[in-house]
VEXKOLGU-382684 format. One record per residue (C-alpha): x, y, z; residue number from 1; residue in one letter. Coordinates in steps of 0.5 Angstrom, whole numbers, m for minus. Layout:
! VEXKOLGU-382684
(atom (X,Y,Z),NUM,'a')
...
***
This chain:
! VEXKOLGU-382684
(atom (m167,m33,16),1,'m')
(atom (m168,m29,9),2,'l')
(atom (m163,m30,4),3,'s')
(atom (m159,m23,2),4,'v')
(atom (m162,m23,m4),5,'r')
(atom (m169,m24,m1),6,'e')
(atom (m168,m18,4),7,'a')
(atom (m165,m13,m1),8,'l')
(atom (m171,m14,m6),9,'d')
(atom (m176,m13,0),10,'f')
(atom (m172,m7,3),11,'l')
(atom (m171,m4,m5),12,'l')
(atom (m179,m5,m6),13,'a')
(atom (m181,m1,1),14,'a')
(atom (m177,5,0),15,'a')
(atom (m181,11,m2),16,'r')
(atom (m177,17,m5),17,'p')
(atom (m177,23,m1),18,'v')
(atom (m183,27,m5),19,'a')
(atom (m180,35,m3),20,'q')
(atom (m176,38,m8),21,'t')
(atom (m171,44,m8),22,'e')
(atom (m167,48,m13),23,'i')
(atom (m160,49,m11),24,'v')
(atom (m154,52,m15),25,'a')
(atom (m150,47,m19),26,'t')
(atom (m144,49,m16),27,'l')
(atom (m148,46,m9),28,'e')
(atom (m151,40,m12),29,'a')
(atom (m146,35,m11),30,'n')
(atom (m148,28,m9),31,'g')
(atom (m155,30,m10),32,'r')
(atom (m161,27,m13),33,'v')
(atom (m164,30,m19),34,'l')
(atom (m172,31,m18),35,'a')
(atom (m173,33,m26),36,'e')
(atom (m170,31,m33),37,'d')
(atom (m165,36,m35),38,'q')
(atom (m165,38,m42),39,'a')
(atom (m160,42,m46),40,'s')
(atom (m162,48,m49),41,'t')
(atom (m156,49,m54),42,'i')
(atom (m152,45,m59),43,'n')
(atom (m144,43,m56),44,'v')
(atom (m140,44,m59),45,'p')
(atom (m146,50,m62),46,'s')
(atom (m141,51,m68),47,'a')
(atom (m136,47,m72),48,'d')
(atom (m129,48,m69),49,'n')
(atom (m122,45,m69),50,'t')
(atom (m119,40,m64),51,'q')
(atom (m112,42,m64),52,'m')
(atom (m108,48,m66),53,'d')
(atom (m106,48,m74),54,'g')
(atom (m108,51,m80),55,'y')
(atom (m116,51,m83),56,'a')
(atom (m116,49,m90),57,'v')
(atom (m119,46,m96),58,'r')
(atom (m118,39,m97),59,'a')
(atom (m117,40,m104),60,'d')
(atom (m112,45,m104),61,'d')
(atom (m108,40,m100),62,'c')
(atom (m108,34,m105),63,'a')
(atom (m101,34,m107),64,'s')
(atom (m99,33,m100),65,'g')
(atom (m93,38,m100),66,'h')
(atom (m97,44,m102),67,'a')
(atom (m95,51,m100),68,'t')
(atom (m101,56,m99),69,'l')
(atom (m101,63,m96),70,'r')
(atom (m103,64,m89),71,'v')
(atom (m109,69,m90),72,'s')
(atom (m112,70,m83),73,'q')
(atom (m111,68,m75),74,'r')
(atom (m116,66,m71),75,'i')
(atom (m115,65,m64),76,'p')
(atom (m121,61,m60),77,'a')
(atom (m126,66,m58),78,'g')
(atom (m126,70,m65),79,'t')
(atom (m129,68,m71),80,'v')
(atom (m125,69,m78),81,'g')
(atom (m127,71,m85),82,'q')
(atom (m129,66,m90),83,'p')
(atom (m123,62,m93),84,'l')
(atom (m120,64,m99),85,'e')
(atom (m118,58,m104),86,'p')
(atom (m111,57,m105),87,'g')
(atom (m111,60,m98),88,'t')
(atom (m110,57,m90),89,'a')
(atom (m112,60,m84),90,'a')
(atom (m108,59,m77),91,'r')
(atom (m112,56,m72),92,'i')
(atom (m112,54,m65),93,'f')
(atom (m116,50,m61),94,'t')
(atom (m123,51,m60),95,'g')
(atom (m123,56,m66),96,'a')
(atom (m129,56,m70),97,'l')
(atom (m127,53,m77),98,'i')
(atom (m128,59,m82),99,'p')
(atom (m133,58,m88),100,'q')
(atom (m130,55,m93),101,'g')
(atom (m125,51,m90),102,'a')
(atom (m127,43,m89),103,'d')
(atom (m120,40,m85),104,'a')
(atom (m115,42,m80),105,'v')
(atom (m108,40,m81),106,'v')
(atom (m104,39,m75),107,'m')
(atom (m99,45,m74),108,'q')
(atom (m93,39,m73),109,'e')
(atom (m95,37,m81),110,'q')
(atom (m94,44,m83),111,'c')
(atom (m88,48,m84),112,'e')
(atom (m89,56,m84),113,'a')
(atom (m84,61,m87),114,'v')
(atom (m86,68,m87),115,'g')
(atom (m93,69,m89),116,'d')
(atom (m94,62,m92),117,'s')
(atom (m94,55,m90),118,'v')
(atom (m92,48,m93),119,'t')
(atom (m97,43,m92),120,'i')
(atom (m93,36,m92),121,'r')
(atom (m100,32,m91),122,'h')
(atom (m106,29,m95),123,'t')
(atom (m112,32,m91),124,'p')
(atom (m119,29,m92),125,'k')
(atom (m125,33,m90),126,'a')
(atom (m127,33,m83),127,'g')
(atom (m120,32,m80),128,'d')
(atom (m119,34,m73),129,'w')
(atom (m126,38,m74),130,'i')
(atom (m131,37,m68),131,'r')
(atom (m138,38,m71),132,'r')
(atom (m144,43,m69),133,'t')
(atom (m148,38,m64),134,'g')
(atom (m143,32,m64),135,'e')
(atom (m144,32,m56),136,'d')
(atom (m150,35,m54),137,'i')
(atom (m156,36,m59),138,'v')
(atom (m161,42,m57),139,'a')
(atom (m167,40,m54),140,'d')
(atom (m164,33,m52),141,'s')
(atom (m164,31,m45),142,'v')
(atom (m158,30,m42),143,'i')
(atom (m159,28,m35),144,'l')
(atom (m165,25,m33),145,'p')
(atom (m169,25,m26),146,'a')
(atom (m166,20,m21),147,'g')
(atom (m159,21,m23),148,'t')
(atom (m154,22,m17),149,'r')
(atom (m150,28,m19),150,'l')
(atom (m143,27,m19),151,'r')
(atom (m137,32,m21),152,'s')
(atom (m138,29,m28),153,'q')
(atom (m145,31,m28),154,'e')
(atom (m144,38,m26),155,'l')
(atom (m139,40,m31),156,'g')
(atom (m145,37,m36),157,'l')
(atom (m149,41,m33),158,'a')
(atom (m145,47,m33),159,'a')
(atom (m143,46,m41),160,'s')
(atom (m150,47,m43),161,'v')
(atom (m150,53,m38),162,'g')
(atom (m156,50,m32),163,'l')
(atom (m153,55,m26),164,'a')
(atom (m159,51,m22),165,'r')
(atom (m162,45,m21),166,'l')
(atom (m168,42,m18),167,'p')
(atom (m166,36,m13),168,'v')
(atom (m170,32,m8),169,'r')
(atom (m169,35,m1),170,'r')
(atom (m163,31,3),171,'r')
(atom (m166,24,7),172,'v')
(atom (m166,26,14),173,'r')
(atom (m164,20,18),174,'v')
(atom (m164,20,26),175,'a')
(atom (m158,15,29),176,'v')
(atom (m157,13,36),177,'f')
(atom (m153,7,39),178,'f')
(atom (m155,2,45),179,'t')
(atom (m151,m1,51),180,'g')
(atom (m149,1,57),181,'d')
(atom (m142,m1,56),182,'e')
(atom (m141,5,51),183,'l')
(atom (m136,10,52),184,'t')
(atom (m134,16,48),185,'m')
(atom (m127,17,46),186,'p')
(atom (m124,22,51),187,'g')
(atom (m130,21,56),188,'e')
(atom (m127,15,60),189,'a')
(atom (m125,17,67),190,'p')
(atom (m117,19,67),191,'g')
(atom (m116,16,60),192,'g')
(atom (m118,9,62),193,'k')
(atom (m123,5,60),194,'l')
(atom (m128,2,66),195,'a')
(atom (m128,m6,66),196,'a')
(atom (m132,m9,61),197,'g')
(atom (m133,m2,57),198,'a')
(atom (m131,m1,50),199,'i')
(atom (m131,5,46),200,'y')
(atom (m137,7,42),201,'n')
(atom (m133,5,35),202,'s')
(atom (m140,5,31),203,'n')
(atom (m142,12,32),204,'r')
(atom (m136,14,28),205,'f')
(atom (m137,10,23),206,'t')
(atom (m144,10,21),207,'l')
(atom (m144,18,21),208,'r')
(atom (m138,18,17),209,'g')
(atom (m142,13,12),210,'l')
(atom (m149,18,12),211,'l')
(atom (m145,24,11),212,'e')
(atom (m141,20,5),213,'n')
(atom (m149,20,3),214,'f')
(atom (m151,27,4),215,'g')
(atom (m155,26,10),216,'c')
(atom (m159,31,15),217,'e')
(atom (m157,27,21),218,'i')
(atom (m159,28,28),219,'t')
(atom (m155,24,33),220,'d')
(atom (m159,21,39),221,'f')
(atom (m152,19,42),222,'g')
(atom (m152,13,47),223,'i')
(atom (m158,10,49),224,'v')
(atom (m159,6,55),225,'p')
(atom (m160,m2,55),226,'d')
(atom (m167,m1,58),227,'s')
(atom (m174,m2,54),228,'f')
(atom (m177,4,56),229,'e')
(atom (m171,9,54),230,'a')
(atom (m171,6,47),231,'t')
(atom (m178,6,46),232,'r')
(atom (m178,13,48),233,'e')
(atom (m171,15,44),234,'t')
(atom (m176,11,38),235,'l')
(atom (m181,16,39),236,'r')
(atom (m177,22,39),237,'n')
(atom (m173,20,33),238,'a')
(atom (m179,18,28),239,'a')
(atom (m181,26,29),240,'r')
(atom (m179,30,23),241,'g')
(atom (m174,24,20),242,'h')
(atom (m175,19,14),243,'d')
(atom (m170,14,17),244,'l')
(atom (m168,11,24),245,'i')
(atom (m162,8,24),246,'i')
(atom (m159,4,31),247,'t')
(atom (m153,0,33),248,'s')
(atom (m154,m6,38),249,'g')
(atom (m159,m9,42),250,'g')
(atom (m162,m13,36),251,'v')
(atom (m161,m19,38),252,'s')
(atom (m165,m24,43),253,'v')
(atom (m161,m23,49),254,'g')
(atom (m165,m21,56),255,'e')
(atom (m161,m14,55),256,'e')
(atom (m163,m13,47),257,'d')
(atom (m169,m8,48),258,'h')
(atom (m169,m6,41),259,'v')
(atom (m173,m11,37),260,'k')
(atom (m179,m11,43),261,'p')
(atom (m179,m3,43),262,'a')
(atom (m180,m2,35),263,'v')
(atom (m185,m7,35),264,'e')
(atom (m188,m3,41),265,'a')
(atom (m188,3,37),266,'e')
(atom (m189,1,31),267,'g')
(atom (m188,m6,27),268,'r')
(atom (m182,m11,25),269,'l')
(atom (m182,m13,18),270,'n')
(atom (m176,m17,17),271,'m')
(atom (m171,m20,22),272,'w')
(atom (m165,m24,21),273,'q')
(atom (m162,m25,15),274,'i')
(atom (m157,m31,12),275,'a')
(atom (m151,m26,12),276,'v')
(atom (m144,m27,15),277,'k')
(atom (m142,m23,19),278,'p')
(atom (m149,m19,21),279,'g')
(atom (m155,m24,22),280,'k')
(atom (m159,m20,27),281,'p')
(atom (m161,m14,22),282,'l')
(atom (m168,m11,23),283,'a')
(atom (m173,m7,19),284,'f')
(atom (m180,m4,20),285,'g')
(atom (m183,3,22),286,'e')
(atom (m184,6,27),287,'i')
(atom (m191,11,28),288,'r')
(atom (m191,18,29),289,'h')
(atom (m197,24,28),290,'d')
(atom (m196,25,21),291,'n')
(atom (m194,18,19),292,'g')
(atom (m188,13,20),293,'a')
(atom (m181,13,20),294,'a')
(atom (m177,8,17),295,'f')
(atom (m173,4,22),296,'f')
(atom (m166,0,20),297,'l')
(atom (m163,m4,26),298,'g')
(atom (m156,m6,26),299,'l')
(atom (m152,m10,30),300,'p')
(atom (m147,m8,35),301,'g')
(atom (m141,m11,33),302,'n')
(atom (m137,m6,29),303,'p')
(atom (m135,m10,22),304,'v')
(atom (m143,m13,22),305,'s')
(atom (m145,m5,23),306,'s')
(atom (m140,m4,17),307,'f')
(atom (m142,m9,13),308,'i')
(atom (m149,m9,14),309,'t')
(atom (m149,m2,12),310,'f')
(atom (m146,m2,6),311,'l')
(atom (m150,m8,4),312,'l')
(atom (m157,m6,6),313,'f')
(atom (m158,1,9),314,'v')
(atom (m153,4,3),315,'r')
(atom (m158,1,m3),316,'p')
(atom (m164,3,2),317,'f')
(atom (m162,10,3),318,'l')
(atom (m161,11,m5),319,'l')
(atom (m168,10,m7),320,'r')
(atom (m170,14,m1),321,'l')
(atom (m166,20,m4),322,'q')
(atom (m169,18,m11),323,'g')
(atom (m164,14,m15),324,'v')
(atom (m168,11,m20),325,'s')
(atom (m163,7,m23),326,'g')
(atom (m159,1,m20),327,'s')
(atom (m157,2,m13),328,'v')
(atom (m153,m5,m13),329,'e')
(atom (m145,m5,m13),330,'p')
(atom (m142,m7,m19),331,'r')
(atom (m137,m13,m17),332,'s')
(atom (m131,m16,m21),333,'y')
(atom (m129,m24,m22),334,'p')
(atom (m122,m24,m19),335,'m')
(atom (m117,m30,m17),336,'r')
(atom (m116,m32,m10),337,'a')
(atom (m109,m33,m8),338,'d')
(atom (m112,m36,m1),339,'f')
(atom (m115,m42,2),340,'n')
(atom (m122,m42,5),341,'w')
(atom (m124,m49,7),342,'p')
(atom (m129,m48,11),343,'k')
(atom (m136,m47,8),344,'a')
(atom (m141,m43,12),345,'d')
(atom (m149,m44,11),346,'r')
(atom (m149,m36,10),347,'r')
(atom (m147,m32,5),348,'n')
(atom (m141,m29,7),349,'e')
(atom (m138,m23,6),350,'f')
(atom (m130,m23,7),351,'l')
(atom (m126,m17,8),352,'r')
(atom (m120,m18,2),353,'a')
(atom (m114,m14,m1),354,'r')
(atom (m111,m14,m8),355,'i')
(atom (m104,m17,m8),356,'n')
(atom (m98,m15,m13),357,'a')
(atom (m100,m21,m17),358,'a')
(atom (m107,m18,m18),359,'g')
(atom (m111,m24,m15),360,'g')
(atom (m113,m23,m7),361,'l')
(atom (m111,m24,0),362,'d')
(atom (m116,m26,5),363,'l')
(atom (m115,m22,12),364,'f')
(atom (m113,m28,17),365,'p')
(atom (m118,m26,22),366,'n')
(atom (m126,m25,20),367,'q')
(atom (m128,m24,26),368,'g')
(atom (m134,m20,27),369,'s')
(atom (m131,m15,32),370,'g')
(atom (m124,m15,28),371,'v')
(atom (m125,m7,25),372,'l')
(atom (m117,m7,23),373,'t')
(atom (m119,m12,18),374,'s')
(atom (m124,m6,15),375,'t')
(atom (m117,m2,14),376,'v')
(atom (m114,m7,11),377,'w')
(atom (m118,m10,6),378,'a')
(atom (m119,m7,m1),379,'d')
(atom (m127,m9,m1),380,'g')
(atom (m131,m15,0),381,'l')
(atom (m132,m22,m3),382,'i')
(atom (m138,m25,m4),383,'d')
(atom (m139,m32,m2),384,'n')
(atom (m145,m36,m3),385,'p')
(atom (m147,m40,2),386,'p')
(atom (m144,m47,3),387,'g')
(atom (m137,m45,m2),388,'n')
(atom (m131,m47,0),389,'p')
(atom (m125,m42,m4),390,'i')
(atom (m118,m46,m6),391,'a')
(atom (m113,m42,m9),392,'p')
(atom (m114,m40,m16),393,'g')
(atom (m121,m40,m15),394,'d')
(atom (m125,m34,m18),395,'v')
(atom (m129,m31,m13),396,'v')
(atom (m134,m25,m14),397,'r')
(atom (m130,m19,m11),398,'f')
(atom (m134,m11,m9),399,'i')
(atom (m129,m6,m8),400,'p')
(atom (m130,m1,m2),401,'f')
(atom (m130,4,m8),402,'a')
(atom (m137,1,m10),403,'e')
(atom (m140,1,m4),404,'l')
(atom (m138,7,1),405,'q')
(atom (m140,13,m4),406,'y')
***
């Protein structure tokens, strides 16, 4: 079995970002990946301006710390003032341009206005409360490099320099299907009662939700019977027009697990079985089609295993397919364990844990691969190395779900 690190390195080395690009409105670009560097054509700020409401002055005129000056003009944001005469002040409002001749702003709380004059009860220094031209962005500088996955703050930055449209890689096209004769969709059980041995197909909802979080174009082939030929046929259909095929179930070695041999019949299997708990039977390969091949990732059928292997392996692989050039691995944080985990496993464990009021971590009591309630209760995963027992007070590596699901 491959270690988690070996498996992840193998997946990322194999990923080929989608080549096609398109131009989209900046307002519609949330979650997309930039295809080209974006540079600013302007300075931001475009000119010196004030950081707050107050009075624009010459610092030398206020050296006494108690200077009274005539207020010669009023400068709201969006207007251009006149040159400031020596011995005068300009009433100025946040964002307004600094008038020629002024070299400082004094906040209004340090001033006392009476009639058409103001007393400055402060000794300002040149540059106080002034945003300088280009202090944030210099014209012609790259503000967003190619390979950036755009969030709300990147969209705001693009808009701040007037970029109304952005070149992005097209969305990754993902086909999904779910194997198992025991699977039933919610709402489809006769009389509202599950048949003996049947289970609801929760993985369909979990995996589709995760793929939607990453902005994929999803084709859902639904539930596929436990049949070698049915699995082969669905793989062939799913390969056409898609970049990636994701399945859930049927990747183990039982007589009714047909995904692995079907992949080998329709393409090739490059990786199978990882030393991870939960989620050992994870398969990676390619399915051939007329124009090339689609990547294949087969996830375990147990719902927690499927969820965790998606977060650990599918998520970074998917980000690379989308063209993300920076790190695609989640950040982790050292935290204190407030529990006892004496039984060390030979595999890399990912334990569901929650942050408690004391700032430590509590462990969900049942870490079974079918206990889906643990994923709702928890705040994230403890990445526990192979052979590592945990005692109260030990420092562990914690990965919040917020780092994994978007």
